[in-house]
VMD Tcl script that draws the C-alpha trace (Angstrom):
set ca {
  {89.67 75.33 -55.37}
  {91.82 77.86 -53.52}
  {94.87 75.61 -53.83}
  {94.39 75.30 -57.59}
  {94.00 79.07 -57.92}
  {97.14 79.65 -55.88}
  {99.08 77.20 -58.02}
  {97.94 78.84 -61.25}
  {98.78 82.26 -59.78}
  {102.26 81.06 -58.82}
  {102.84 79.57 -62.27}
  {101.64 82.75 -63.98}
  {103.75 85.06 -61.83}
  {106.79 82.83 -62.24}
  {106.47 82.85 -66.03}
  {106.06 86.64 -65.98}
  {109.08 87.15 -63.71}
  {111.23 84.85 -65.85}
  {110.11 86.60 -69.04}
  {110.98 89.99 -67.54}
  {114.26 88.54 -66.30}
  {115.09 87.24 -69.77}
  {114.30 90.59 -71.39}
  {116.38 92.37 -68.74}
  {119.20 89.94 -69.49}
  {119.02 90.73 -73.19}
  {119.07 94.46 -72.40}
  {122.06 94.01 -70.09}
  {123.81 92.03 -72.84}
  {123.11 94.80 -75.36}
  {124.67 97.25 -72.88}
  {127.73 94.97 -72.60}
  {127.29 94.46 -68.86}
  {129.02 91.52 -67.12}
  {127.00 88.35 -66.45}
  {124.03 89.99 -68.21}
  {121.41 87.26 -67.81}
  {122.05 86.68 -64.11}
  {122.48 90.31 -63.07}
  {119.78 91.60 -65.42}
  {117.21 89.15 -64.08}
  {118.32 89.80 -60.49}
  {117.77 93.53 -61.00}
  {114.36 93.07 -62.61}
  {113.05 90.72 -59.90}
  {114.48 92.92 -57.14}
  {112.68 95.90 -58.66}
  {109.48 93.87 -58.92}
  {109.70 93.00 -55.21}
  {110.32 96.64 -54.29}
  {107.26 97.79 -56.27}
  {104.78 94.95 -55.78}
  {105.61 92.95 -52.64}
  {102.56 94.46 -50.95}
  {100.43 94.01 -54.06}
  {100.63 91.49 -56.87}
  {103.59 89.64 -55.30}
  {102.11 89.45 -51.81}
  {102.57 85.90 -50.42}
  {104.37 84.85 -53.60}
  {107.44 82.64 -53.31}
  {109.56 81.39 -56.18}
  {108.89 77.65 -56.76}
  {111.91 75.99 -55.18}
  {111.43 72.65 -56.93}
  {111.80 74.38 -60.28}
  {114.89 76.23 -59.04}
  {116.31 72.94 -57.73}
  {115.84 71.29 -61.13}
  {117.58 74.19 -62.87}
  {120.44 74.03 -60.38}
  {120.65 70.31 -61.14}
  {120.96 71.15 -64.84}
  {123.78 73.55 -64.00}
  {125.45 70.74 -62.06}
  {125.19 68.46 -65.10}
  {126.69 71.12 -67.33}
  {129.59 71.67 -64.92}
  {130.15 67.93 -64.68}
  {130.62 67.75 -68.45}
  {133.65 70.01 -67.95}
  {135.44 67.34 -65.90}
  {138.45 66.54 -68.06}
  {141.47 64.28 -67.56}
  {143.51 67.49 -67.35}
  {142.15 67.93 -63.82}
  {144.54 65.20 -62.73}
  {147.45 67.33 -63.93}
  {146.72 69.92 -61.23}
  {145.71 67.42 -58.52}
  {148.81 68.14 -56.45}
  {148.28 71.89 -56.66}
  {144.60 71.43 -55.81}
  {145.53 69.88 -52.46}
  {147.34 73.08 -51.49}
  {144.67 75.46 -52.77}
  {141.93 73.41 -51.08}
  {143.82 73.19 -47.78}
  {144.43 76.94 -47.74}
  {140.66 77.45 -47.81}
  {140.67 76.54 -44.10}
  {142.96 79.50 -43.40}
  {140.88 81.74 -45.65}
  {137.65 80.77 -43.85}
  {139.12 81.47 -40.40}
  {140.55 84.86 -41.41}
  {137.41 85.89 -43.30}
  {135.11 84.86 -40.46}
  {137.27 86.54 -37.84}
  {137.44 89.80 -39.80}
  {133.70 89.76 -40.47}
  {132.96 89.21 -36.79}
  {134.93 92.36 -35.93}
  {133.16 94.33 -38.69}
  {129.67 93.37 -37.50}
  {130.55 93.58 -33.80}
  {132.55 96.84 -33.77}
  {131.09 98.76 -36.74}
  {127.57 97.33 -36.68}
  {127.13 97.04 -32.92}
  {125.62 93.54 -33.30}
  {125.41 91.20 -30.34}
  {127.94 88.36 -30.31}
  {125.72 85.66 -31.79}
  {124.37 87.88 -34.59}
  {127.86 89.15 -35.45}
  {129.32 85.63 -35.44}
  {126.71 84.00 -37.68}
  {126.28 87.05 -39.96}
  {130.01 86.89 -40.69}
  {130.26 83.28 -41.85}
  {131.78 83.14 -45.38}
  {129.45 80.36 -46.52}
  {126.87 77.84 -45.37}
  {123.85 80.13 -45.66}
  {121.17 77.75 -44.39}
  {123.41 76.32 -41.67}
  {124.24 79.85 -40.50}
  {120.55 80.75 -40.27}
  {119.62 77.60 -38.34}
  {122.58 77.66 -35.92}
  {122.33 81.43 -35.50}
  {118.69 81.36 -34.46}
  {119.48 78.50 -32.08}
  {122.24 80.63 -30.51}
  {119.90 83.61 -30.06}
  {120.96 85.74 -33.05}
  {118.57 88.30 -34.52}
  {116.94 86.25 -37.34}
  {115.94 89.24 -39.51}
  {119.39 90.85 -39.38}
  {121.11 87.51 -39.89}
  {118.96 86.69 -42.93}
  {119.51 90.00 -44.68}
  {123.29 89.95 -44.12}
  {123.68 86.43 -45.47}
  {121.52 87.12 -48.52}
  {123.36 90.37 -49.22}
  {126.69 88.53 -49.03}
  {125.73 86.26 -51.93}
  {124.04 88.99 -53.97}
  {126.94 91.45 -53.58}
  {129.57 88.84 -54.43}
  {127.63 87.75 -57.52}
  {127.34 91.41 -58.56}
  {130.84 92.68 -57.72}
  {132.97 89.74 -58.87}
  {131.84 89.77 -62.54}
  {132.26 93.56 -62.61}
  {135.78 93.33 -61.17}
  {136.71 90.48 -63.49}
  {135.44 92.48 -66.47}
  {137.92 95.20 -65.58}
  {140.62 92.57 -65.12}
  {140.17 90.81 -68.48}
  {139.28 93.99 -70.39}
  {135.78 93.01 -71.58}
  {132.41 92.14 -70.01}
  {132.50 88.58 -68.67}
  {129.63 86.21 -69.26}
  {128.19 88.05 -72.25}
  {130.26 86.25 -74.84}
  {133.10 84.54 -73.00}
  {132.70 80.86 -72.36}
  {129.94 80.40 -74.93}
  {131.97 79.55 -77.96}
  {132.74 76.13 -79.36}
  {130.27 73.48 -78.32}
  {127.85 76.05 -76.90}
  {127.06 77.17 -80.43}
  {126.43 73.65 -81.70}
  {122.82 72.41 -81.98}
  {121.61 70.13 -79.19}
  {119.51 67.11 -80.12}
  {116.32 66.21 -78.22}
  {118.06 63.02 -77.04}
  {120.87 65.06 -75.52}
  {118.33 67.25 -73.69}
  {116.59 64.16 -72.35}
  {119.95 62.79 -71.13}
  {120.72 66.10 -69.40}
  {117.36 66.07 -67.57}
  {117.73 62.40 -66.58}
  {121.25 63.01 -65.32}
  {120.04 66.03 -63.33}
  {117.19 64.09 -61.72}
  {119.39 61.09 -60.91}
  {122.13 63.36 -59.57}
  {119.67 65.21 -57.33}
  {118.50 61.89 -55.89}
  {122.10 60.74 -55.42}
  {123.07 63.96 -53.62}
  {120.17 63.64 -51.19}
  {120.74 59.95 -50.49}
  {124.42 60.33 -49.60}
  {123.86 63.78 -48.04}
  {126.38 65.73 -50.09}
  {127.01 69.38 -49.18}
  {125.20 71.67 -51.63}
  {123.60 68.45 -52.91}
  {121.43 70.25 -55.47}
  {124.48 70.98 -57.59}
  {127.14 68.53 -56.38}
  {125.05 65.39 -56.96}
  {124.39 66.06 -60.66}
  {127.96 67.38 -61.02}
  {129.50 64.17 -59.70}
  {127.22 61.93 -61.76}
  {127.71 63.74 -65.07}
  {131.42 64.16 -64.32}
  {131.78 60.41 -63.88}
  {129.86 59.74 -67.11}
  {131.95 62.29 -69.02}
  {135.26 61.00 -67.63}
  {134.41 57.45 -68.72}
  {133.49 58.63 -72.20}
  {129.96 57.19 -71.96}
  {128.35 60.50 -72.90}
  {129.38 63.65 -74.73}
  {126.97 66.42 -73.78}
  {127.31 69.93 -75.21}
  {126.64 73.17 -73.34}
  {124.07 75.13 -75.37}
  {124.14 78.89 -74.89}
  {120.39 79.15 -74.32}
  {120.51 76.59 -71.50}
  {123.34 78.41 -69.72}
  {121.57 81.76 -70.21}
  {118.28 80.29 -68.99}
  {119.98 78.92 -65.88}
  {121.38 82.38 -65.17}
  {117.88 83.88 -65.47}
  {116.38 81.36 -63.02}
  {119.19 81.89 -60.51}
  {118.99 85.68 -60.90}
  {115.20 85.86 -60.47}
  {115.25 83.57 -57.43}
  {118.03 85.67 -55.86}
  {116.03 88.86 -56.41}
  {113.02 87.26 -54.74}
  {115.05 87.01 -51.53}
  {114.47 90.73 -50.97}
  {110.86 89.88 -50.17}
  {109.92 91.03 -46.67}
  {113.00 93.23 -46.30}
  {112.10 96.87 -45.76}
  {114.04 99.63 -47.48}
  {115.04 101.01 -44.08}
  {116.60 97.68 -43.02}
  {118.24 97.33 -46.43}
  {119.83 100.78 -46.12}
  {121.12 100.00 -42.61}
  {122.50 96.63 -43.67}
  {123.99 97.51 -47.04}
  {126.98 99.50 -45.77}
  {128.07 96.74 -43.42}
  {127.59 94.09 -46.10}
  {129.63 96.04 -48.65}
  {132.43 96.46 -46.08}
  {132.35 92.74 -45.26}
  {132.24 91.59 -48.87}
  {135.04 93.93 -50.00}
  {137.18 92.69 -47.11}
  {136.59 89.05 -48.11}
  {137.20 89.74 -51.81}
  {140.48 91.53 -51.07}
  {141.48 88.66 -48.79}
  {140.56 86.15 -51.50}
  {142.53 88.16 -54.09}
  {145.56 87.99 -51.79}
  {145.26 84.22 -51.47}
  {144.71 83.87 -55.22}
  {147.79 85.97 -56.02}
  {150.10 83.99 -53.72}
  {148.72 80.59 -54.70}
  {148.86 81.41 -58.42}
  {152.54 82.24 -58.00}
  {153.26 79.07 -55.99}
  {151.17 76.57 -57.96}
  {150.88 78.02 -61.46}
  {147.07 77.72 -61.34}
  {145.61 80.77 -63.16}
  {144.77 83.75 -60.92}
  {141.33 84.13 -62.54}
  {140.33 80.58 -61.60}
  {141.60 80.96 -58.02}
  {139.91 84.35 -57.62}
  {136.53 82.86 -58.49}
  {137.28 79.87 -56.24}
  {138.04 82.13 -53.27}
  {135.08 84.48 -53.80}
  {132.55 83.78 -50.98}
  {129.36 83.58 -53.03}
  {127.00 80.63 -53.34}
  {128.19 77.41 -54.96}
  {125.59 77.65 -57.73}
  {126.12 81.34 -58.42}
  {129.92 81.17 -58.57}
  {129.77 77.99 -60.66}
  {127.64 79.85 -63.21}
  {130.24 82.65 -63.25}
  {132.95 80.04 -63.88}
  {130.85 78.44 -66.64}
  {130.45 81.79 -68.35}
  {134.21 82.37 -68.22}
  {135.08 78.79 -69.22}
  {137.25 78.88 -66.08}
  {137.18 75.18 -65.19}
  {133.82 75.26 -63.36}
  {134.30 71.77 -61.89}
  {137.42 72.91 -60.07}
  {135.70 76.11 -58.93}
  {132.70 74.14 -57.63}
  {135.00 71.80 -55.69}
  {136.65 74.75 -53.94}
  {133.29 76.24 -52.97}
  {132.00 72.94 -51.61}
  {135.17 72.58 -49.51}
  {134.79 76.20 -48.30}
  {131.27 75.42 -47.11}
  {132.45 72.23 -45.39}
  {135.15 74.14 -43.51}
  {132.71 76.92 -42.58}
  {130.04 74.55 -41.28}
  {132.66 72.48 -39.46}
  {134.05 75.54 -37.67}
  {130.50 76.70 -36.83}
  {129.72 73.30 -35.31}
  {132.83 73.49 -33.13}
  {131.89 77.00 -32.01}
  {128.35 75.93 -31.22}
  {129.69 73.27 -28.86}
  {132.60 75.09 -27.26}
  {132.12 78.87 -27.55}
  {129.67 80.87 -25.46}
  {128.19 83.52 -27.78}
  {125.62 84.83 -25.30}
  {125.97 88.31 -23.86}
  {125.74 87.08 -20.31}
}
mol new
graphics top color blue
foreach p $ca { graphics top sphere $p radius 0.5 }
foreach p [lrange $ca 0 end-1] q [lrange $ca 1 end] { graphics top cylinder $p $q radius 0.2 }
display resetview
């Protein structure tokens, strides 16, 4: 009986949070804010946690299976953007992907100094708080190395949330209008979607999720569906459209689930951590902008696309930003997956060969 009540409570709270997130997204869109549905829902769920985490939202956690399915849908949508034109920039992609290794090392090294010198963190906490990707791997390896789990968790979550917040705002200034509110939703997004097409999207998402888990892809929740739908699109077997409401709904789910990550974090810890996180994120964004500028000049790949590709947010979150900008989200997703692979690879080497203990 208790389990059924808990399930109904979780369903009810989730629907309420998503409804509030959707309304907040519409308000943010009316105010011409960038990425309105993601940032509006993030703000509303973060406010809900601040007000009710000791009350109505006590012991509540966002249903991860539902989030996983929505991420799978995002992966399918990104996969439909795989075009033959990707082959035209294949040579340039090798350079921009390879340079991610240099970016990861510089970003991680700079972050370590920020958390160690400015934050006074111990070596393990500074090292794993400063990783520019691989959130779950950083948490697991960091705790194993003796890092402070609470501090490590809040810094890694703030990295993703700040990047998702700051990058659309900066890009809005760059392009001269709010990104994600109207950009990227023209064309096929405005066309009606048939029930059969929706069924195909869901089937592709479910099959892609299973594929990603079986072959153990990095960020499998999004890369599995992406690869499957990309292969289907490239062969011409399917022609799936990207409806606006589905992209907006995905932003709301991602935004609400991000806001829920503030659960259990006190305002005092948030205040102490925020300054360091802002410093770290601004450093990485400036570093990424430098790489994007040079590589755009060398390769001819647009700066906007490279800037999103070198922004150290989550794969899902940055892919949604790319979708909203129609900035080749498949290429952006590939860069973020490679960034995570480099980050986790370097962390594994450090775990074996570097002594991060204070002794």
